C-alpha positions as protocol buffer text, in pm:
chain_id: "A"
residue {
  index: 1
  type: MET
  ca { x: -3166 y: -6859 z: 12014 }
}
residue {
  index: 2
  type: THR
  ca { x: -3540 y: -6883 z: 11948 }
}
residue {
  index: 3
  type: ALA
  ca { x: -3778 y: -6591 z: 11976 }
}
residue {
  index: 4
  type: PRO
  ca { x: -4011 y: -6592 z: 12275 }
}
residue {
  index: 5
  type: ALA
  ca { x: -4368 y: -6702 z: 12219 }
}
residue {
  index: 6
  type: SER
  ca { x: -4618 y: -6426 z: 12141 }
}
residue {
  index: 7
  type: THR
  ca { x: -4835 y: -6313 z: 12428 }
}
residue {
  index: 8
  type: TYR
  ca { x: -5115 y: -6199 z: 12197 }
}
residue {
  index: 9
  type: PRO
  ca { x: -5420 y: -6427 z: 12175 }
}
residue {
  index: 10
  type: ARG
  ca { x: -5465 y: -6631 z: 11857 }
}
residue {
  index: 11
  type: SER
  ca { x: -5739 y: -6541 z: 11613 }
}
residue {
  index: 12
  type: VAL
  ca { x: -6016 y: -6774 z: 11500 }
}
residue {
  index: 13
  type: GLU
  ca { x: -5836 y: -6840 z: 11168 }
}
residue {
  index: 14
  type: GLN
  ca { x: -5522 y: -6946 z: 11357 }
}
residue {
  index: 15
  type: LEU
  ca { x: -5721 y: -7174 z: 11587 }
}
residue {
  index: 16
  type: LEU
  ca { x: -5921 y: -7346 z: 11309 }
}
residue {
  index: 17
  type: PRO
  ca { x: -5647 y: -7596 z: 11204 }
}
residue {
  index: 18
  type: ASP
  ca { x: -5612 y: -7723 z: 11561 }
}
residue {
  index: 19
  type: ALA
  ca { x: -5991 y: -7737 z: 11594 }
}
residue {
  index: 20
  type: ARG
  ca { x: -6020 y: -7940 z: 11271 }
}
residue {
  index: 21
  type: ASN
  ca { x: -5757 y: -8186 z: 11395 }
}
residue {
  index: 22
  type: LEU
  ca { x: -5947 y: -8219 z: 11723 }
}
residue {
  index: 23
  type: ALA
  ca { x: -6275 y: -8284 z: 11539 }
}
residue {
  index: 24
  type: THR
  ca { x: -6104 y: -8546 z: 11318 }
}
residue {
  index: 25
  type: ARG
  ca { x: -5954 y: -8717 z: 11620 }
}
residue {
  index: 26
  type: LEU
  ca { x: -6286 y: -8725 z: 11806 }
}
residue {
  index: 27
  type: GLY
  ca { x: -6492 y: -8818 z: 11502 }
}
residue {
  index: 28
  type: GLU
  ca { x: -6752 y: -8554 z: 11589 }
}
residue {
  index: 29
  type: LEU
  ca { x: -6793 y: -8183 z: 11645 }
}
residue {
  index: 30
  type: PRO
  ca { x: -6616 y: -8094 z: 11972 }
}
residue {
  index: 31
  type: SER
  ca { x: -6813 y: -7915 z: 12241 }
}
residue {
  index: 32
  type: ARG
  ca { x: -6739 y: -7566 z: 12362 }
}
residue {
  index: 33
  type: ASN
  ca { x: -6587 y: -7691 z: 12687 }
}
residue {
  index: 34
  type: ARG
  ca { x: -6365 y: -7938 z: 12496 }
}
residue {
  index: 35
  type: LEU
  ca { x: -6240 y: -7658 z: 12271 }
}
residue {
  index: 36
  type: MET
  ca { x: -6172 y: -7438 z: 12573 }
}
residue {
  index: 37
  type: ARG
  ca { x: -5975 y: -7716 z: 12743 }
}
residue {
  index: 38
  type: GLU
  ca { x: -5778 y: -7840 z: 12441 }
}
residue {
  index: 39
  type: LEU
  ca { x: -5703 y: -7500 z: 12282 }
}
residue {
  index: 40
  type: ARG
  ca { x: -5675 y: -7310 z: 12611 }
}
residue {
  index: 41
  type: ILE
  ca { x: -5913 y: -7034 z: 12508 }
}
residue {
  index: 42
  type: GLY
  ca { x: -6205 y: -6856 z: 12668 }
}
residue {
  index: 43
  type: ALA
  ca { x: -6574 y: -6929 z: 12623 }
}
residue {
  index: 44
  type: PRO
  ca { x: -6644 y: -6650 z: 12365 }
}
residue {
  index: 45
  type: LYS
  ca { x: -6350 y: -6753 z: 12146 }
}
residue {
  index: 46
  type: ALA
  ca { x: -6454 y: -7120 z: 12174 }
}
residue {
  index: 47
  type: GLU
  ca { x: -6805 y: -7031 z: 12055 }
}
residue {
  index: 48
  type: GLU
  ca { x: -6661 y: -6850 z: 11751 }
}
residue {
  index: 49
  type: VAL
  ca { x: -6434 y: -7144 z: 11663 }
}
residue {
  index: 50
  type: ARG
  ca { x: -6724 y: -7390 z: 11700 }
}
residue {
  index: 51
  type: ASP
  ca { x: -6950 y: -7175 z: 11477 }
}
residue {
  index: 52
  type: ALA
  ca { x: -6674 y: -7164 z: 11215 }
}
residue {
  index: 53
  type: LEU
  ca { x: -6645 y: -7545 z: 11222 }
}
residue {
  index: 54
  type: ILE
  ca { x: -7023 y: -7580 z: 11180 }
}
residue {
  index: 55
  type: ALA
  ca { x: -7020 y: -7336 z: 10886 }
}
residue {
  index: 56
  type: GLU
  ca { x: -6740 y: -7532 z: 10715 }
}
residue {
  index: 57
  type: HIS
  ca { x: -6927 y: -7858 z: 10765 }
}
residue {
  index: 58
  type: VAL
  ca { x: -7249 y: -7716 z: 10618 }
}
residue {
  index: 59
  type: ARG
  ca { x: -7058 y: -7573 z: 10322 }
}
residue {
  index: 60
  type: GLU
  ca { x: -6892 y: -7909 z: 10252 }
}
residue {
  index: 61
  type: LEU
  ca { x: -7228 y: -8086 z: 10262 }
}
residue {
  index: 62
  type: ALA
  ca { x: -7377 y: -7834 z: 10020 }
}
residue {
  index: 63
  type: GLU
  ca { x: -7088 y: -7874 z: 9778 }
}
residue {
  index: 64
  type: SER
  ca { x: -7095 y: -8254 z: 9790 }
}
residue {
  index: 65
  type: ALA
  ca { x: -7473 y: -8285 z: 9744 }
}
residue {
  index: 66
  type: PRO
  ca { x: -7568 y: -8401 z: 9389 }
}
residue {
  index: 67
  type: ALA
  ca { x: -7753 y: -8148 z: 9177 }
}
residue {
  index: 68
  type: GLU
  ca { x: -8120 y: -8228 z: 9110 }
}
residue {
  index: 69
  type: PRO
  ca { x: -8196 y: -8303 z: 8743 }
}
residue {
  index: 70
  type: ALA
  ca { x: -8414 y: -8054 z: 8557 }
}
residue {
  index: 71
  type: PRO
  ca { x: -8777 y: -8167 z: 8523 }
}
residue {
  index: 72
  type: ASP
  ca { x: -8896 y: -8302 z: 8190 }
}
residue {
  index: 73
  type: PRO
  ca { x: -9117 y: -8039 z: 8017 }
}
residue {
  index: 74
  type: TRP
  ca { x: -9353 y: -8315 z: 7905 }
}
residue {
  index: 75
  type: ASP
  ca { x: -9421 y: -8403 z: 8270 }
}
residue {
  index: 76
  type: LEU
  ca { x: -9559 y: -8054 z: 8325 }
}
residue {
  index: 77
  type: ALA
  ca { x: -9787 y: -8059 z: 8019 }
}
residue {
  index: 78
  type: GLU
  ca { x: -10163 y: -8077 z: 8077 }
}
residue {
  index: 79
  type: PRO
  ca { x: -10389 y: -8315 z: 7883 }
}
residue {
  index: 80
  type: THR
  ca { x: -10613 y: -8174 z: 7611 }
}
residue {
  index: 81
  type: ARG
  ca { x: -10987 y: -8221 z: 7642 }
}
residue {
  index: 82
  type: PHE
  ca { x: -11206 y: -8201 z: 7333 }
}
residue {
  index: 83
  type: GLU
  ca { x: -11564 y: -8088 z: 7380 }
}
residue {
  index: 84
  type: PRO
  ca { x: -11841 y: -8120 z: 7121 }
}
residue {
  index: 85
  type: GLY
  ca { x: -11948 y: -7805 z: 6944 }
}
residue {
  index: 86
  type: PHE
  ca { x: -11599 y: -7674 z: 6871 }
}
residue {
  index: 87
  type: SER
  ca { x: -11435 y: -7688 z: 6538 }
}
residue {
  index: 88
  type: SER
  ca { x: -11091 y: -7820 z: 6479 }
}
residue {
  index: 89
  type: ALA
  ca { x: -10964 y: -7465 z: 6444 }
}
residue {
  index: 90
  type: ASP
  ca { x: -11054 y: -7405 z: 6808 }
}
residue {
  index: 91
  type: ASP
  ca { x: -10872 y: -7713 z: 6934 }
}
residue {
  index: 92
  type: ASP
  ca { x: -10559 y: -7507 z: 7014 }
}
residue {
  index: 93
  type: VAL
  ca { x: -10745 y: -7296 z: 7267 }
}
residue {
  index: 94
  type: ASN
  ca { x: -10990 y: -7559 z: 7395 }
}
residue {
  index: 95
  type: ARG
  ca { x: -10766 y: -7691 z: 7671 }
}
residue {
  index: 96
  type: ASP
  ca { x: -10857 y: -7806 z: 8017 }
}
residue {
  index: 97
  type: LEU
  ca { x: -10811 y: -7486 z: 8213 }
}
residue {
  index: 98
  type: GLY
  ca { x: -10972 y: -7612 z: 8533 }
}
residue {
  index: 99
  type: PRO
  ca { x: -11257 y: -7381 z: 8636 }
}
residue {
  index: 100
  type: HIS
  ca { x: -11198 y: -7153 z: 8332 }
}
residue {
  index: 101
  type: ARG
  ca { x: -11362 y: -7237 z: 8003 }
}
residue {
  index: 102
  type: VAL
  ca { x: -11282 y: -7094 z: 7664 }
}
residue {
  index: 103
  type: GLU
  ca { x: -11599 y: -7015 z: 7473 }
}
residue {
  index: 104
  type: PRO
  ca { x: -11609 y: -6895 z: 7112 }
}
residue {
  index: 105
  type: VAL
  ca { x: -11768 y: -6563 z: 7032 }
}
residue {
  index: 106
  type: SER
  ca { x: -11969 y: -6494 z: 6722 }
}
residue {
  index: 107
  type: ALA
  ca { x: -11709 y: -6420 z: 6463 }
}
residue {
  index: 108
  type: PRO
  ca { x: -11635 y: -6491 z: 6100 }
}
residue {
  index: 109
  type: PRO
  ca { x: -11520 y: -6843 z: 6025 }
}
residue {
  index: 110
  type: ALA
  ca { x: -11174 y: -6898 z: 6155 }
}
residue {
  index: 111
  type: THR
  ca { x: -10905 y: -6934 z: 5897 }
}
residue {
  index: 112
  type: MET
  ca { x: -10533 y: -6947 z: 5910 }
}
residue {
  index: 113
  type: SER
  ca { x: -10516 y: -6570 z: 5849 }
}
residue {
  index: 114
  type: THR
  ca { x: -10812 y: -6467 z: 6071 }
}
residue {
  index: 115
  type: PRO
  ca { x: -10751 y: -6467 z: 6446 }
}
residue {
  index: 116
  type: VAL
  ca { x: -11009 y: -6627 z: 6672 }
}
residue {
  index: 117
  type: GLU
  ca { x: -11150 y: -6407 z: 6947 }
}
residue {
  index: 118
  type: THR
  ca { x: -11198 y: -6589 z: 7275 }
}
residue {
  index: 119
  type: ARG
  ca { x: -11359 y: -6498 z: 7605 }
}
residue {
  index: 120
  type: VAL
  ca { x: -11270 y: -6656 z: 7937 }
}
residue {
  index: 121
  type: SER
  ca { x: -11559 y: -6695 z: 8178 }
}
residue {
  index: 122
  type: GLU
  ca { x: -11473 y: -6655 z: 8548 }
}
residue {
  index: 123
  type: PRO
  ca { x: -11566 y: -6946 z: 8773 }
}
residue {
  index: 124
  type: THR
  ca { x: -11862 y: -6901 z: 8998 }
}
residue {
  index: 125
  type: ASN
  ca { x: -11899 y: -7023 z: 9353 }
}
residue {
  index: 126
  type: PRO
  ca { x: -12269 y: -7029 z: 9427 }
}
residue {
  index: 127
  type: THR
  ca { x: -12382 y: -7010 z: 9784 }
}
residue {
  index: 128
  type: PRO
  ca { x: -12621 y: -7284 z: 9897 }
}
residue {
  index: 129
  type: ALA
  ca { x: -12979 y: -7174 z: 9948 }
}
residue {
  index: 130
  type: GLY
  ca { x: -13065 y: -7066 z: 10301 }
}
residue {
  index: 131
  type: SER
  ca { x: -12705 y: -6993 z: 10403 }
}
residue {
  index: 132
  type: GLU
  ca { x: -12514 y: -6668 z: 10422 }
}
residue {
  index: 133
  type: PRO
  ca { x: -12182 y: -6617 z: 10247 }
}
residue {
  index: 134
  type: ALA
  ca { x: -11883 y: -6681 z: 10469 }
}
residue {
  index: 135
  type: THR
  ca { x: -11692 y: -6373 z: 10570 }
}
residue {
  index: 136
  type: THR
  ca { x: -11316 y: -6339 z: 10564 }
}
residue {
  index: 137
  type: SER
  ca { x: -11286 y: -6351 z: 10941 }
}
residue {
  index: 138
  type: GLU
  ca { x: -11485 y: -6676 z: 10953 }
}
residue {
  index: 139
  type: ALA
  ca { x: -11287 y: -6841 z: 10676 }
}
residue {
  index: 140
  type: ILE
  ca { x: -10943 y: -6767 z: 10815 }
}
residue {
  index: 141
  type: VAL
  ca { x: -10824 y: -6992 z: 11097 }
}
residue {
  index: 142
  type: GLN
  ca { x: -10582 y: -6814 z: 11324 }
}
residue {
  index: 143
  type: VAL
  ca { x: -10273 y: -7018 z: 11396 }
}
residue {
  index: 144
  type: GLY
  ca { x: -10047 y: -6922 z: 11687 }
}
residue {
  index: 145
  type: VAL
  ca { x: -9675 y: -6942 z: 11724 }
}
residue {
  index: 146
  type: ASP
  ca { x: -9696 y: -7300 z: 11848 }
}
residue {
  index: 147
  type: GLY
  ca { x: -9886 y: -7415 z: 11537 }
}
residue {
  index: 148
  type: HIS
  ca { x: -10215 y: -7485 z: 11716 }
}
residue {
  index: 149
  type: PRO
  ca { x: -10536 y: -7329 z: 11581 }
}
residue {
  index: 150
  type: GLY
  ca { x: -10711 y: -7084 z: 11805 }
}
residue {
  index: 151
  type: THR
  ca { x: -10401 y: -6968 z: 11992 }
}
residue {
  index: 152
  type: ALA
  ca { x: -10281 y: -6610 z: 11991 }
}
residue {
  index: 153
  type: ALA
  ca { x: -10067 y: -6512 z: 11694 }
}
residue {
  index: 154
  type: GLU
  ca { x: -9818 y: -6332 z: 11914 }
}
residue {
  index: 155
  type: SER
  ca { x: -9700 y: -6468 z: 12247 }
}
residue {
  index: 156
  type: LYS
  ca { x: -9692 y: -6242 z: 12546 }
}
residue {
  index: 157
  type: PRO
  ca { x: -9350 y: -6105 z: 12645 }
}
residue {
  index: 158
  type: ARG
  ca { x: -9180 y: -6323 z: 12900 }
}
residue {
  index: 159
  type: ARG
  ca { x: -9156 y: -6162 z: 13241 }
}
residue {
  index: 160
  type: GLN
  ca { x: -8826 y: -6178 z: 13423 }
}
residue {
  index: 161
  type: LEU
  ca { x: -8808 y: -6333 z: 13765 }
}
residue {
  index: 162
  type: VAL
  ca { x: -8787 y: -6085 z: 14050 }
}
residue {
  index: 163
  type: VAL
  ca { x: -8493 y: -6098 z: 14290 }
}
residue {
  index: 164
  type: TRP
  ca { x: -8602 y: -5859 z: 14564 }
}
residue {
  index: 165
  type: PRO
  ca { x: -8727 y: -6144 z: 14791 }
}
residue {
  index: 166
  type: VAL
  ca { x: -8362 y: -6251 z: 14821 }
}
residue {
  index: 167
  type: ILE
  ca { x: -8299 y: -5927 z: 15014 }
}
residue {
  index: 168
  type: LEU
  ca { x: -8552 y: -6029 z: 15277 }
}
residue {
  index: 169
  type: LEU
  ca { x: -8384 y: -6370 z: 15302 }
}
residue {
  index: 170
  type: ALA
  ca { x: -8034 y: -6222 z: 15320 }
}
residue {
  index: 171
  type: LEU
  ca { x: -8098 y: -5962 z: 15590 }
}
residue {
  index: 172
  type: PRO
  ca { x: -8145 y: -6203 z: 15884 }
}
residue {
  index: 173
  type: ALA
  ca { x: -7863 y: -6423 z: 15753 }
}
residue {
  index: 174
  type: PHE
  ca { x: -7636 y: -6117 z: 15731 }
}
residue {
  index: 175
  type: VAL
  ca { x: -7712 y: -6019 z: 16091 }
}
residue {
  index: 176
  type: ALA
  ca { x: -7645 y: -6371 z: 16220 }
}
residue {
  index: 177
  type: ILE
  ca { x: -7325 y: -6415 z: 16017 }
}
residue {
  index: 178
  type: TRP
  ca { x: -7194 y: -6073 z: 16112 }
}
residue {
  index: 179
  type: SER
  ca { x: -7254 y: -6124 z: 16485 }
}
residue {
  index: 180
  type: GLY
  ca { x: -7108 y: -6477 z: 16472 }
}
residue {
  index: 181
  type: TRP
  ca { x: -6784 y: -6372 z: 16305 }
}
residue {
  index: 182
  type: VAL
  ca { x: -6740 y: -6063 z: 16522 }
}
residue {
  index: 183
  type: GLY
  ca { x: -6803 y: -6269 z: 16835 }
}
residue {
  index: 184
  type: LEU
  ca { x: -6562 y: -6543 z: 16725 }
}
residue {
  index: 185
  type: GLY
  ca { x: -6303 y: -6278 z: 16644 }
}
residue {
  index: 186
  type: GLY
  ca { x: -6338 y: -6137 z: 16995 }
}
residue {
  index: 187
  type: LEU
  ca { x: -6283 y: -6483 z: 17144 }
}
residue {
  index: 188
  type: ALA
  ca { x: -5978 y: -6537 z: 16918 }
}
residue {
  index: 189
  type: GLY
  ca { x: -5803 y: -6210 z: 17011 }
}
residue {
  index: 190
  type: PHE
  ca { x: -5943 y: -5970 z: 16751 }
}
residue {
  index: 191
  type: GLY
  ca { x: -6051 y: -5639 z: 16900 }
}
residue {
  index: 192
  type: VAL
  ca { x: -6024 y: -5260 z: 16887 }
}
residue {
  index: 193
  type: VAL
  ca { x: -5705 y: -5131 z: 16724 }
}
residue {
  index: 194
  type: HIS
  ca { x: -5567 y: -4790 z: 16626 }
}
residue {
  index: 195
  type: PRO
  ca { x: -5460 y: -4829 z: 16261 }
}
residue {
  index: 196
  type: LEU
  ca { x: -5320 y: -4474 z: 16227 }
}
residue {
  index: 197
  type: PRO
  ca { x: -5094 y: -4411 z: 16529 }
}
residue {
  index: 198
  type: GLY
  ca { x: -4926 y: -4072 z: 16524 }
}
residue {
  index: 199
  type: ILE
  ca { x: -5148 y: -3963 z: 16235 }
}
residue {
  index: 200
  type: TRP
  ca { x: -5496 y: -3999 z: 16379 }
}
residue {
  index: 201
  type: ASP
  ca { x: -5468 y: -4125 z: 16733 }
}
residue {
  index: 202
  type: ASP
  ca { x: -5840 y: -4101 z: 16802 }
}
residue {
  index: 203
  type: PHE
  ca { x: -5932 y: -4322 z: 16506 }
}
residue {
  index: 204
  type: SER
  ca { x: -6001 y: -4681 z: 16609 }
}
residue {
  index: 205
  type: ILE
  ca { x: -6162 y: -4985 z: 16448 }
}
residue {
  index: 206
  type: ASN
  ca { x: -6262 y: -5331 z: 16565 }
}
residue {
  index: 207
  type: SER
  ca { x: -6054 y: -5573 z: 16360 }
}
residue {
  index: 208
  type: ALA
  ca { x: -6313 y: -5848 z: 16409 }
}
residue {
  index: 209
  type: ILE
  ca { x: -6523 y: -5699 z: 16126 }
}
residue {
  index: 210
  type: THR
  ca { x: -6258 y: -5808 z: 15877 }
}
residue {
  index: 211
  type: LEU
  ca { x: -6372 y: -6169 z: 15914 }
}
residue {
  index: 212
  type: PRO
  ca { x: -6733 y: -6141 z: 15787 }
}
residue {
  index: 213
  type: ILE
  ca { x: -6641 y: -5886 z: 15521 }
}
residue {
  index: 214
  type: GLY
  ca { x: -6354 y: -6090 z: 15380 }
}
residue {
  index: 215
  type: VAL
  ca { x: -6480 y: -6448 z: 15400 }
}
residue {
  index: 216
  type: GLU
  ca { x: -6844 y: -6398 z: 15307 }
}
residue {
  index: 217
  type: THR
  ca { x: -6783 y: -6136 z: 15035 }
}
residue {
  index: 218
  type: TYR
  ca { x: -6528 y: -6358 z: 14865 }
}
residue {
  index: 219
  type: GLY
  ca { x: -6763 y: -6657 z: 14882 }
}
residue {
  index: 220
  type: ALA
  ca { x: -7046 y: -6458 z: 14720 }
}
residue {
  index: 221
  type: TYR
  ca { x: -6830 y: -6322 z: 14437 }
}
residue {
  index: 222
  type: ALA
  ca { x: -6659 y: -6654 z: 14366 }
}
residue {
  index: 223
  type: SER
  ca { x: -7003 y: -6820 z: 14347 }
}
residue {
  index: 224
  type: TYR
  ca { x: -7113 y: -6554 z: 14097 }
}
residue {
  index: 225
  type: VAL
  ca { x: -6812 y: -6621 z: 13872 }
}
residue {
  index: 226
  type: TRP
  ca { x: -6860 y: -6997 z: 13898 }
}
residue {
  index: 227
  type: LEU
  ca { x: -7234 y: -7000 z: 13821 }
}
residue {
  index: 228
  type: SER
  ca { x: -7208 y: -6746 z: 13537 }
}
residue {
  index: 229
  type: GLY
  ca { x: -7033 y: -7003 z: 13313 }
}
residue {
  index: 230
  type: ARG
  ca { x: -6883 y: -6722 z: 13102 }
}
residue {
  index: 231
  type: ALA
  ca { x: -6518 y: -6800 z: 13161 }
}
residue {
  index: 232
  type: SER
  ca { x: -6245 y: -7048 z: 13081 }
}
residue {
  index: 233
  type: VAL
  ca { x: -6231 y: -7392 z: 13239 }
}
residue {
  index: 234
  type: GLN
  ca { x: -5936 y: -7294 z: 13460 }
}
residue {
  index: 235
  type: LEU
  ca { x: -6117 y: -6987 z: 13599 }
}
residue {
  index: 236
  type: LEU
  ca { x: -6444 y: -7172 z: 13653 }
}
residue {
  index: 237
  type: THR
  ca { x: -6267 y: -7454 z: 13837 }
}
residue {
  index: 238
  type: PHE
  ca { x: -6079 y: -7216 z: 14066 }
}
residue {
  index: 239
  type: ALA
  ca { x: -6392 y: -7012 z: 14138 }
}
residue {
  index: 240
  type: LYS
  ca { x: -6597 y: -7325 z: 14206 }
}
residue {
  index: 241
  type: TRP
  ca { x: -6367 y: -7487 z: 14462 }
}
residue {
  index: 242
  type: SER
  ca { x: -6266 y: -7162 z: 14632 }
}
residue {
  index: 243
  type: ALA
  ca { x: -6635 y: -7063 z: 14667 }
}
residue {
  index: 244
  type: ILE
  ca { x: -6719 y: -7400 z: 14820 }
}
residue {
  index: 245
  type: ALA
  ca { x: -6419 y: -7373 z: 15055 }
}
residue {
  index: 246
  type: SER
  ca { x: -6518 y: -7020 z: 15158 }
}
residue {
  index: 247
  type: LEU
  ca { x: -6876 y: -7123 z: 15235 }
}
residue {
  index: 248
  type: LEU
  ca { x: -6759 y: -7426 z: 15434 }
}
residue {
  index: 249
  type: ILE
  ca { x: -6516 y: -7213 z: 15636 }
}
residue {
  index: 250
  type: GLY
  ca { x: -6795 y: -6965 z: 15704 }
}
residue {
  index: 251
  type: ALA
  ca { x: -7023 y: -7243 z: 15826 }
}
residue {
  index: 252
  type: LEU
  ca { x: -6748 y: -7390 z: 16049 }
}
residue {
  index: 253
  type: GLY
  ca { x: -6681 y: -7046 z: 16195 }
}
residue {
  index: 254
  type: GLN
  ca { x: -7046 y: -7002 z: 16292 }
}
residue {
  index: 255
  type: VAL
  ca { x: -7056 y: -7349 z: 16446 }
}
residue {
  index: 256
  type: ALA
  ca { x: -6737 y: -7287 z: 16646 }
}
residue {
  index: 257
  type: TYR
  ca { x: -6865 y: -6956 z: 16785 }
}
residue {
  index: 258
  type: HIS
  ca { x: -7200 y: -7092 z: 16899 }
}
residue {
  index: 259
  type: LEU
  ca { x: -7041 y: -7400 z: 17058 }
}
residue {
  index: 260
  type: LEU
  ca { x: -6792 y: -7184 z: 17250 }
}
residue {
  index: 261
  type: VAL
  ca { x: -7062 y: -6947 z: 17370 }
}
residue {
  index: 262
  type: ALA
  ca { x: -7291 y: -7235 z: 17470 }
}
residue {
  index: 263
  type: ALA
  ca { x: -7005 y: -7391 z: 17670 }
}
residue {
  index: 264
  type: GLY
  ca { x: -6932 y: -7061 z: 17848 }
}
residue {
  index: 265
  type: VAL
  ca { x: -6581 y: -7030 z: 17700 }
}
residue {
  index: 266
  type: THR
  ca { x: -6442 y: -6676 z: 17716 }
}
residue {
  index: 267
  type: SER
  ca { x: -6124 y: -6745 z: 17519 }
}
residue {
  index: 268
  type: ALA
  ca { x: -6102 y: -6969 z: 17214 }
}
residue {
  index: 269
  type: PRO
  ca { x: -5856 y: -7262 z: 17213 }
}
residue {
  index: 270
  type: TRP
  ca { x: -5530 y: -7210 z: 17034 }
}
residue {
  index: 271
  type: GLN
  ca { x: -5635 y: -7432 z: 16741 }
}
residue {
  index: 272
  type: ILE
  ca { x: -5938 y: -7213 z: 16665 }
}
residue {
  index: 273
  type: THR
  ca { x: -5740 y: -6895 z: 16729 }
}
residue {
  index: 274
  type: THR
  ca { x: -5473 y: -7007 z: 16482 }
}
residue {
  index: 275
  type: ALA
  ca { x: -5728 y: -7091 z: 16212 }
}
residue {
  index: 276
  type: VAL
  ca { x: -5918 y: -6764 z: 16258 }
}
residue {
  index: 277
  type: ALA
  ca { x: -5596 y: -6561 z: 16251 }
}
residue {
  index: 278
  type: CYS
  ca { x: -5502 y: -6714 z: 15914 }
}
residue {
  index: 279
  type: LEU
  ca { x: -5837 y: -6636 z: 15749 }
}
residue {
  index: 280
  type: PRO
  ca { x: -5757 y: -6276 z: 15640 }
}
residue {
  index: 281
  type: VAL
  ca { x: -5433 y: -6390 z: 15475 }
}
residue {
  index: 282
  type: ALA
  ca { x: -5608 y: -6682 z: 15301 }
}
residue {
  index: 283
  type: VAL
  ca { x: -5890 y: -6458 z: 15174 }
}
residue {
  index: 284
  type: PHE
  ca { x: -5635 y: -6206 z: 15044 }
}
residue {
  index: 285
  type: GLY
  ca { x: -5449 y: -6478 z: 14853 }
}
residue {
  index: 286
  type: MET
  ca { x: -5762 y: -6633 z: 14700 }
}
residue {
  index: 287
  type: GLY
  ca { x: -5898 y: -6288 z: 14607 }
}
residue {
  index: 288
  type: ALA
  ca { x: -5572 y: -6193 z: 14434 }
}
residue {
  index: 289
  type: GLY
  ca { x: -5567 y: -6523 z: 14242 }
}
residue {
  index: 290
  type: LEU
  ca { x: -5928 y: -6489 z: 14134 }
}
residue {
  index: 291
  type: ALA
  ca { x: -5875 y: -6130 z: 14019 }
}
residue {
  index: 292
  type: HIS
  ca { x: -5571 y: -6234 z: 13816 }
}
residue {
  index: 293
  type: LEU
  ca { x: -5758 y: -6518 z: 13644 }
}
residue {
  index: 294
  type: VAL
  ca { x: -6057 y: -6294 z: 13565 }
}
residue {
  index: 295
  type: ARG
  ca { x: -5831 y: -6031 z: 13410 }
}
residue {
  index: 296
  type: GLU
  ca { x: -5636 y: -6282 z: 13201 }
}
residue {
  index: 297
  type: ASP
  ca { x: -5955 y: -6450 z: 13085 }
}
residue {
  index: 298
  type: GLY
  ca { x: -6091 y: -6115 z: 12966 }
}
residue {
  index: 299
  type: LYS
  ca { x: -5789 y: -6069 z: 12736 }
}
residue {
  index: 300
  type: ARG
  ca { x: -5854 y: -6391 z: 12544 }
}
């Protein structure tokens, strides 16, 4: 009798061997979605596994790269320039030092036992006649973050897009959708009920409001999960198609209500009544499935 499989999620170290085999089979670094699908893991864990594969690849390249040979000291040596007026004893210090020159100072004749005193003259940068010396601010060219001269060194903070105009767009749509579903529910047999008989006889509620609340709320939340992209492939697929189905059902419900009202129908046909009566049960089932997938995806 074998032990049951562990319900605990696998760590990145346990997933790396399978990820390496997948990369070897594909011949390239697998994408995050491919890792999620093949290893059956969530998006955060797939990102960690992919980063670990990239780090291993970089480390292997660094280890396999040949070491650069040390430079030859003679290649770094500077040529010696002899100038007239210097004795052979000063040849050791009379090197080409660029703008610096080594000049002898009045001293006793140099011998092997007498050190030679030297003085290094600083280079001068004369300013042309009739011009003013350049200041530091004029000499420095400011380079911005994009690498173009003259641009600001620091970019302005990026402003986030506002979302409050969506409220103005949603208010008239909410009124139309609410009235359409409530009206269609009235035509399909939904109406005032007493949900607490014997407990609170005076309490009543119109059951037609369950249609806009259930169908449209589920469609909005499923669309949010789908468009967020922060979930496993299974959850994103379920959220995508259920959101599209919910929006299509909502649109068909609005069309059916307006057609019935325009035709003067006071009672919906049995086909529409049957479909509308099944909507609360369908929304309950899709909501329970979506909640289960979201919870399981959060454990990975």
